[in-house]
N, C-alpha and C positions, 0 to 999 in steps of 0.2 A: 554532444551526445543527443541521440534521438530517443524519446520515450513514447511508446504507444500507450494510449489510455483506453481502458475498457469502460464503456459508458453503461454499466449495468451493476446491480448489487452483487456483493460477494457471493451470496447464496447461489447465484446463477453460474458461477465459474466452476467448471468441471476440473478434475485433477489434470487432465491433458492440457486444457487451456491454461491452467495455473502455471504449469511448467514453462509455457511460452510467454506468460504475462510479465511485463516489466512495470506495470502500473495498474492500480485498482482505484476507481472513482467511487466514493461512497456518500450516501446521504442518510441521515438519521433524524428521527423525530423525538426520541427520548434519550436520556443519559444512559440508561441500561443498554439500549440498543447500540449506542455509540461505543461504550466500553467493550462489549462483546464483539461487535463488528470490527473494531480496530485491532483487537487481539487476534481475531481470525484472519484478517487481512495480512498482518505482519507474519503470522504463522504460515500463511499460504506462500509468501514471497521468500521465506528462509531458504528453501532449496534453490530457487533461481538465483538468489544472492550468492550462494556458495559457488554456483557455476560461473557467475559473472565476477566473482571475487570483489564484491562491493557491499556497501551497507544499504540500509533502508531508511528512507526519509518519509515521515508522516507530516503532511502539510494541511493545516486548517485553512480552508479557502473562505469560509464564512460560517456562521453558527450552524452546526449540524451537517456541514459539507466538508469532506476530506478527500485527499489523494494520498495513497500509500504507494510508494514507488522505489524501485532500485535506483540508487544514486551513487555515481563514482566518486563524488566529493565526500561521501560518508565512509569512514574506514570499515573494512571488512569485519563482520561480526558485531557491528553496532547499529543501533536504531536512533536516529535524531528526530526531533520534532521542530516544526517551524510554523509560523503564522504568516500567511500571504498578506502583503501590504495593501 
């Protein structure tokens, strides 16, 4: 599976880009930003996940840095969390 990564904050993703997006790379400096940003990123990928018939994986890369991506190993309609080793 190939996943393209958007190297920009979620706020910069337009509705048209979001429909083509398979992954969103995010970085946060506060917990409030993190919670709101991750919720928005998951919401952005729900429609593309329906089209791809897969779930969404939220991966913590390091403190404050996350990737939210469509993932075929996640069952359709579910969102999983992981921490990169």
